[in-house]
C-alpha positions as semicolon CSV with decimal commas, in nm:
position;residue;x (nm);y (nm);z (nm)
1;M;-2,506;4,960;-4,707
2;E;-2,733;4,971;-4,404
3;S;-3,014;4,769;-4,572
4;K;-2,759;4,502;-4,669
5;Q;-2,651;4,463;-4,304
6;L;-3,016;4,452;-4,195
7;K;-3,086;4,169;-4,441
8;L;-2,783;3,983;-4,306
9;W;-2,921;4,004;-3,951
10;F;-3,248;3,849;-4,071
11;L;-3,064;3,565;-4,241
12;I;-2,867;3,459;-3,931
13;P;-3,166;3,294;-3,751
14;L;-3,261;3,118;-4,073
15;I;-2,909;2,979;-4,114
16;V;-2,903;2,863;-3,749
17;F;-3,245;2,698;-3,791
18;I;-3,137;2,517;-4,109
19;G;-2,821;2,398;-3,933
20;F;-3,031;2,264;-3,647
21;I;-3,261;2,078;-3,888
22;I;-2,960;1,925;-4,066
23;M;-2,816;1,813;-3,733
24;L;-3,147;1,648;-3,636
25;F;-3,176;1,483;-3,977
26;F;-2,839;1,312;-3,942
27;R;-2,937;1,180;-3,596
28;L;-3,247;1,004;-3,735
29;G;-3,227;0,628;-3,709
30;K;-2,934;0,631;-3,466
31;P;-2,974;0,452;-3,131
32;T;-3,115;0,673;-2,858
33;E;-3,035;0,445;-2,565
34;I;-2,839;0,602;-2,285
35;V;-2,576;0,378;-2,130
36;T;-2,570;0,475;-1,764
37;N;-2,307;0,235;-1,638
38;T;-2,042;0,058;-1,839
39;A;-1,882;-0,101;-1,530
40;L;-2,161;-0,353;-1,467
41;E;-2,059;-0,715;-1,459
42;R;-1,691;-0,627;-1,461
43;P;-1,444;-0,716;-1,188
44;V;-1,312;-0,442;-0,964
45;P;-0,971;-0,319;-1,080
46;T;-0,682;-0,408;-0,857
47;F;-0,599;-0,143;-0,601
48;E;-0,415;-0,091;-0,275
49;L;-0,511;0,214;-0,069
50;P;-0,433;0,324;0,285
51;L;-0,715;0,340;0,537
52;L;-0,822;0,691;0,626
53;S;-0,842;0,604;0,995
54;D;-0,500;0,434;1,007
55;T;-0,264;0,503;0,715
56;S;-0,032;0,222;0,819
57;L;-0,300;-0,032;0,716
58;M;-0,379;-0,097;0,351
59;V;-0,704;-0,202;0,184
60;T;-0,681;-0,410;-0,132
61;D;-0,931;-0,540;-0,385
62;S;-0,890;-0,894;-0,251
63;Q;-1,037;-0,782;0,084
64;M;-1,364;-0,668;-0,076
65;P;-1,675;-0,883;-0,023
66;T;-1,786;-1,129;-0,289
67;S;-2,151;-1,020;-0,269
68;P;-2,260;-0,703;-0,453
69;Y;-2,146;-0,384;-0,284
70;L;-2,126;-0,013;-0,344
71;I;-1,808;0,192;-0,326
72;N;-1,869;0,565;-0,315
73;I;-1,553;0,762;-0,380
74;W;-1,608;1,127;-0,302
75;G;-1,431;1,443;-0,198
76;S;-1,529;1,708;0,055
77;W;-1,480;1,968;-0,220
78;C;-1,751;1,804;-0,437
79;P;-2,095;1,961;-0,368
80;T;-2,283;1,670;-0,528
81;C;-2,090;1,418;-0,319
82;V;-2,167;1,606;0,002
83;Y;-2,534;1,619;-0,098
84;E;-2,561;1,245;-0,168
85;H;-2,370;1,129;0,141
86;P;-2,673;1,149;0,377
87;F;-2,871;0,945;0,123
88;F;-2,615;0,664;0,138
89;L;-2,624;0,671;0,519
90;E;-3,004;0,635;0,508
91;L;-2,971;0,355;0,256
92;K;-2,735;0,165;0,483
93;A;-2,970;0,211;0,781
94;W;-3,267;0,094;0,572
95;C;-3,095;-0,212;0,428
96;P;-3,277;-0,524;0,552
97;Y;-3,089;-0,747;0,795
98;G;-2,769;-0,547;0,752
99;R;-2,690;-0,739;0,434
100;C;-2,600;-0,433;0,227
101;E;-2,235;-0,346;0,199
102;L;-2,183;0,026;0,151
């Protein structure tokens, strides 16, 4: 009984390896392109949000600039958002002639 269990333990890596090879085989010929942003060239959805500084005033999509701009929606609870915030501040300071809208 013990030698049968031992043989089973040796077969498990083989079965996993064969499964991995089968998975790779079925991915052959499929597109490998990674789509990073599906929102390009699309209009901004309609929205109406209160200003953080004055909640009695509302910001709508019609008030957004017509030139390209970046909206960064983040939360203080999000570690990645907190990490990237200084980068966006540097980007705004670097932007030539103040033409970047961040």
